[in-house]
C-alpha positions as CSV (number, residue, x, y, z in Angstrom):
1,M,-4.5,-0.6,-18.6
2,R,-2.3,2.4,-19.4
3,L,-3.6,5.9,-18.7
4,E,-3.3,9.1,-20.8
5,Y,-2.3,12.3,-19.1
6,D,-4.3,15.5,-19.8
7,N,-1.9,18.5,-19.5
8,V,-4.8,21.0,-19.1
9,T,-6.7,19.2,-16.3
10,R,-3.5,17.6,-14.8
11,T,-5.4,14.3,-14.5
12,T,-5.3,11.0,-16.3
13,R,-8.0,9.1,-18.2
14,N,-8.3,5.6,-19.6
15,S,-7.0,4.8,-23.1
16,P,-9.5,5.6,-25.9
17,G,-12.2,3.0,-26.1
18,V,-11.4,1.5,-22.7
19,D,-13.6,1.6,-19.7
20,I,-12.4,0.1,-16.4
21,K,-14.8,-0.5,-13.5
22,I,-14.0,-1.4,-9.9
23,P,-16.6,-4.0,-8.8
24,G,-17.8,-5.1,-5.4
25,F,-17.5,-1.9,-3.4
26,G,-18.5,-2.6,0.2
27,E,-18.2,-6.4,-0.3
28,T,-15.2,-8.5,0.4
29,K,-15.0,-10.7,-2.8
30,T,-12.8,-8.4,-4.8
31,V,-10.4,-7.7,-2.0
32,E,-10.1,-11.3,-1.0
33,W,-9.1,-12.4,-4.5
34,L,-7.6,-10.5,-7.5
35,D,-9.4,-12.8,-10.0
36,N,-12.6,-14.7,-10.1
37,A,-10.7,-17.9,-10.8
38,K,-9.4,-17.8,-7.2
39,L,-6.0,-19.2,-8.2
40,P,-3.5,-19.4,-5.3
41,F,-1.4,-16.5,-6.6
42,T,-4.4,-14.2,-6.8
43,R,-5.2,-14.6,-3.1
44,Y,-5.1,-11.2,-1.4
45,Y,-7.1,-10.6,1.9
46,H,-8.7,-14.0,1.8
47,D,-6.7,-15.5,4.8
48,I,-7.5,-12.5,7.0
49,A,-11.1,-12.5,5.9
50,Q,-11.5,-16.2,6.7
51,A,-9.9,-15.6,10.1
52,L,-12.2,-12.7,10.9
53,V,-15.3,-14.8,10.0
54,S,-14.1,-17.5,12.3
55,W,-14.0,-14.9,15.1
56,G,-17.6,-13.9,14.5
57,Y,-17.4,-11.3,11.8
58,E,-19.9,-11.5,8.9
59,R,-18.9,-10.7,5.3
60,N,-20.5,-7.6,3.9
61,V,-22.1,-6.7,7.3
62,T,-19.4,-6.3,9.9
63,L,-16.6,-7.1,7.5
64,R,-16.5,-4.7,4.5
65,G,-14.2,-4.2,1.5
66,A,-13.2,-1.1,-0.3
67,P,-11.5,-1.9,-3.7
68,Y,-10.2,0.9,-5.8
69,D,-8.3,1.8,-8.9
70,F,-4.7,1.2,-7.8
71,R,-3.4,3.1,-10.8
72,K,-4.6,6.4,-9.3
73,A,-3.4,8.5,-6.4
74,P,-5.7,10.3,-4.0
75,N,-5.9,13.5,-6.1
76,E,-7.9,11.4,-8.7
77,L,-9.7,9.2,-6.2
78,K,-12.1,11.8,-4.8
79,G,-15.1,9.7,-5.7
80,F,-13.7,6.6,-4.0
81,L,-12.7,8.5,-0.9
82,G,-16.2,10.0,-0.6
83,N,-17.7,6.5,-1.0
84,L,-15.2,5.1,1.6
85,K,-16.3,7.8,4.1
86,S,-20.0,6.9,3.5
87,L,-19.1,3.1,3.8
88,I,-17.5,3.8,7.2
89,E,-20.6,5.7,8.4
90,E,-23.0,3.1,7.1
91,T,-21.1,0.3,8.7
92,Y,-21.1,2.2,12.0
93,Y,-24.8,2.8,12.0
94,K,-25.8,-0.7,10.8
95,N,-23.8,-2.3,13.6
96,N,-25.2,-0.7,16.7
97,N,-23.0,2.4,16.5
98,N,-19.8,0.3,17.0
99,K,-16.7,2.2,15.9
100,V,-14.9,1.0,12.8
101,V,-11.5,-0.5,12.6
102,L,-9.7,0.4,9.3
103,L,-7.3,-2.2,7.9
104,A,-5.1,-1.3,5.0
105,H,-2.2,-2.8,3.1
106,S,0.7,-1.2,1.2
107,M,-0.4,1.9,-0.7
108,G,-3.8,1.6,1.0
109,N,-2.2,3.0,4.1
110,P,-1.1,6.5,2.8
111,L,-4.5,6.5,0.9
112,T,-6.3,5.9,4.2
113,L,-4.1,8.5,5.9
114,H,-5.1,11.0,3.2
115,L,-8.8,10.4,4.1
116,L,-8.2,10.7,7.8
117,N,-6.2,13.9,7.4
118,H,-9.2,15.5,5.7
119,M,-11.7,14.4,8.3
120,T,-12.6,16.5,11.4
121,K,-11.6,15.4,14.9
122,E,-15.3,15.0,15.7
123,W,-15.9,12.7,12.8
124,K,-12.8,10.5,13.7
125,D,-13.8,10.4,17.4
126,K,-17.2,9.2,16.5
127,F,-16.6,6.7,13.7
128,I,-13.0,5.3,14.0
129,K,-11.8,3.0,16.7
130,S,-8.3,2.3,15.2
131,F,-6.3,2.1,12.0
132,M,-4.3,-1.1,11.4
133,S,-1.5,-0.7,8.9
134,L,0.1,-3.6,7.1
135,A,3.4,-2.8,5.2
136,G,2.7,0.9,4.9
137,V,4.5,2.9,2.3
138,W,4.8,6.1,4.3
139,G,7.7,7.7,2.5
140,G,7.7,6.0,-0.9
141,A,9.8,3.1,-2.1
142,A,12.9,3.0,-4.3
143,K,11.4,0.2,-6.4
144,S,9.0,2.7,-8.0
145,I,12.0,4.5,-9.7
146,R,12.8,1.3,-11.6
147,L,9.2,1.1,-12.8
148,M,9.5,4.6,-14.2
149,I,12.9,4.1,-15.9
150,S,12.9,0.6,-17.3
151,G,9.8,-1.2,-16.1
152,D,9.3,-4.0,-13.7
153,N,7.8,-7.4,-14.6
154,L,7.0,-8.1,-11.0
155,D,8.9,-11.4,-11.2
156,V,6.7,-12.8,-14.1
157,R,9.5,-14.3,-16.1
158,F,7.8,-14.5,-19.5
159,V,6.9,-10.7,-19.4
160,S,9.5,-8.2,-20.5
161,P,9.8,-5.2,-18.1
162,L,9.9,-2.9,-21.2
163,T,6.6,-4.3,-22.3
164,V,4.8,-3.1,-19.1
165,R,6.8,0.1,-18.7
166,R,4.4,2.2,-20.7
167,E,1.5,1.2,-18.4
168,Q,3.5,1.5,-15.2
169,R,4.9,5.0,-16.1
170,S,1.4,6.3,-16.8
171,C,0.0,5.6,-13.3
172,P,-0.1,8.6,-10.9
173,S,0.3,6.0,-8.1
174,T,3.8,5.1,-9.4
175,A,4.9,8.8,-9.2
176,W,3.2,9.2,-5.8
177,L,5.2,6.3,-4.3
178,M,8.6,7.5,-5.5
179,P,11.0,8.1,-2.6
180,S,10.2,11.2,-0.6
181,D,12.8,13.8,0.3
182,E,11.3,13.6,3.8
183,F,12.9,10.2,4.1
184,W,15.9,10.3,1.6
185,S,18.5,13.0,1.7
186,E,19.7,14.9,-1.3
187,T,23.1,13.2,-1.0
188,E,21.9,9.6,-1.3
189,V,22.2,8.3,-4.8
190,L,19.2,6.3,-6.0
191,V,20.2,5.9,-9.7
192,V,23.7,5.5,-11.2
193,T,24.3,5.8,-14.9
194,P,27.3,6.3,-17.2
195,T,26.7,10.0,-17.5
196,R,25.4,11.1,-14.0
197,N,23.8,10.0,-10.8
198,Y,20.3,10.9,-9.5
199,T,19.0,11.6,-6.0
200,V,15.5,12.7,-4.7
201,K,16.5,16.3,-5.8
202,D,17.1,15.3,-9.4
203,Y,13.6,14.0,-10.4
204,R,13.0,16.7,-13.0
205,Q,16.4,16.0,-14.6
206,L,15.8,12.2,-14.4
207,F,12.5,12.5,-16.3
208,E,14.0,14.7,-18.9
209,D,16.9,12.3,-19.4
210,I,14.6,9.3,-19.9
211,A,12.5,11.4,-22.3
212,Y,9.3,11.2,-20.2
213,P,8.6,14.7,-18.9
214,T,5.0,13.7,-18.1
215,G,6.5,11.6,-15.3
216,Y,7.6,14.8,-13.5
217,K,4.2,16.4,-13.9
218,L,2.7,13.3,-12.3
219,R,5.2,13.6,-9.4
220,E,4.3,17.3,-9.0
221,D,0.6,16.4,-8.9
222,T,1.0,13.8,-6.2
223,E,4.1,14.6,-4.1
224,K,2.4,16.7,-1.4
225,L,-0.7,14.5,-0.9
226,V,0.6,13.2,2.4
227,K,3.6,15.5,2.7
228,P,4.5,16.6,5.2
229,L,3.6,13.3,6.8
230,K,0.8,14.1,9.3
231,A,-0.6,11.8,12.0
232,P,-4.1,10.4,11.5
233,D,-5.1,11.3,15.1
234,V,-6.6,7.9,15.7
235,E,-5.1,4.8,17.5
236,M,-2.7,3.0,15.2
237,H,-1.3,-0.5,14.9
238,C,1.7,-0.4,12.5
239,L,2.8,-3.9,11.3
240,H,5.4,-4.7,8.8
241,G,8.1,-7.2,7.9
242,V,11.9,-6.6,8.1
243,D,15.2,-8.3,7.0
244,E,14.1,-9.0,3.5
245,S,16.4,-7.9,0.6
246,T,14.8,-4.7,-0.7
247,P,15.8,-2.6,-3.7
248,R,17.5,0.6,-2.5
249,A,19.4,1.9,-5.7
250,F,19.9,1.0,-9.3
251,V,23.0,0.9,-11.4
252,Y,22.7,1.2,-15.2
253,K,26.0,0.5,-17.0
254,R,25.4,0.9,-20.7
255,T,25.2,4.1,-22.8
256,R,21.5,3.4,-23.7
257,W,20.8,2.7,-20.1
258,L,17.1,3.5,-19.8
259,N,16.3,0.4,-21.9
260,E,18.3,-2.1,-19.9
261,K,17.7,-4.0,-16.8
262,P,19.8,-2.4,-14.0
263,E,21.9,-4.0,-11.4
264,T,19.9,-3.7,-8.2
265,L,21.6,-2.7,-4.9
266,Q,19.8,-4.2,-1.9
267,G,19.0,-2.9,1.5
268,N,16.7,-3.7,4.4
269,G,12.9,-3.7,4.2
270,D,10.1,-6.1,3.4
271,G,11.2,-6.9,-0.1
272,T,9.3,-4.0,-1.7
273,V,9.2,-1.1,0.8
274,N,12.4,0.2,2.3
275,I,12.8,0.0,6.1
276,R,12.9,3.8,6.5
277,S,9.5,4.1,4.8
278,L,8.0,1.3,6.8
279,L,9.1,3.0,10.0
280,G,7.5,6.3,9.0
281,C,4.4,5.6,11.2
282,L,6.6,6.0,14.3
283,R,6.8,9.7,13.5
284,F,3.1,9.8,14.5
285,R,4.0,9.1,18.1
286,E,5.2,12.6,18.6
287,Q,2.3,14.2,16.7
288,Q,-0.8,12.6,18.4
289,K,-2.0,11.6,21.8
290,Q,-3.5,8.4,20.6
291,P,-1.2,5.4,20.9
292,V,0.8,4.1,18.0
293,H,1.6,0.4,18.5
294,H,4.4,-1.0,16.4
295,Q,5.2,-4.6,15.6
296,V,7.8,-6.0,13.2
297,F,7.9,-9.5,11.8
298,H,11.3,-11.1,10.9
299,K,11.5,-12.3,7.3
300,V,7.9,-11.5,6.5
301,G,7.6,-10.2,2.9
302,H,5.4,-7.4,1.6
303,M,2.7,-9.7,0.3
304,N,3.1,-12.6,2.7
305,I,2.2,-10.3,5.6
306,L,-1.4,-10.9,4.5
307,K,-1.3,-14.6,5.3
308,E,1.3,-15.1,8.0
309,T,-0.1,-16.8,11.1
310,V,1.8,-14.5,13.5
311,V,0.3,-11.5,11.8
312,I,-3.2,-12.9,11.9
313,D,-2.6,-13.9,15.6
314,Y,-1.8,-10.2,16.3
315,L,-5.0,-9.1,14.6
316,E,-7.0,-11.5,16.6
317,K,-5.6,-10.3,19.9
318,V,-6.5,-6.7,19.0
319,L,-9.9,-7.4,17.5
320,V,-11.4,-9.9,19.9
321,G,-9.2,-9.4,22.9
322,E,-6.3,-11.5,24.3
323,K,-8.4,-13.7,26.5
324,R,-10.8,-14.8,23.8
325,A,-7.8,-15.1,21.3
326,A,-6.2,-17.5,23.8
327,V,-9.3,-19.6,24.1
328,N,-9.7,-19.7,20.3
329,K,-6.1,-20.8,20.0
330,L,-6.7,-23.7,22.4
331,I,-9.9,-24.7,20.5
332,R,-7.9,-24.8,17.2
333,F,-5.1,-26.8,18.9
334,Y,-7.4,-29.5,20.2
335,S,-9.4,-29.6,17.0
336,N,-6.2,-30.1,14.9
337,S,-4.7,-32.7,17.3
338,R,-7.8,-34.8,17.9
339,P,-7.1,-38.4,16.8
340,Y,-9.4,-40.1,14.3
341,Y,-10.6,-43.7,14.7
């Protein structure tokens, strides 16, 4: 899965002999599950999709999916973004010219913002009803720095972080999601080592010191894709978790620090994205006339937001209306409490 960087084109390509395809564009299967086996830990949008179907949506007709190569950043996803634009238009026309609600999770949010920032006001007014953001990474996340330096096994215990580091480093998306200097000050230390400390202003030096200069090129290529952060100019619902321990800085204690697992200093957030980045969507309130609704969920993690009942209840109220959502809730209650004889 690792990518190779081309210094001439400033883009990445698959490893020699490898071809990776993203199946099911427009369908929901590959966004509901991350694997055909449908094991519990590969569940992604499935709970939300099931709920939408129960509210009257139809898979692949009024409910569409847009899977993409998560290794890439928007500068290398022009084909996907063009296809997404066409999918939005197609869905609008095939459903009696009903405006489309966009729902994104994690990195999908700045990716969707990038698309909207490049659409005209007339296009957005015609095709988009609202943009619903789950756990948006608006200003990056400190966790991505650890991926670059020493790798991250994503809590898979039998995998060494150093084993996956080569692949994680090679992804433009990892560089794109490094903490932004729009959200972190140049005095805030993100990495502590025996020889020096590093802030958002020290990325070039950091990549030189870990002997991975390509990382800084990836950062240069992606840093300004949604910077400065600019409002989408459509109605927004910004939903995210809070009060989960979230990596905010990393302390390396040994001389050969880049090959060791760091001590992780924790802060507030959703377990993956820092609170300041999650709150980035509130900046849009002063930039656009359309409303920006904001809802936080206590102790709801970055991935769990996709299946929490309180989150799905919120989506239901927005998508089908509060009165109908209340009726649906009563129906579910009586269905679940009916005695059997």
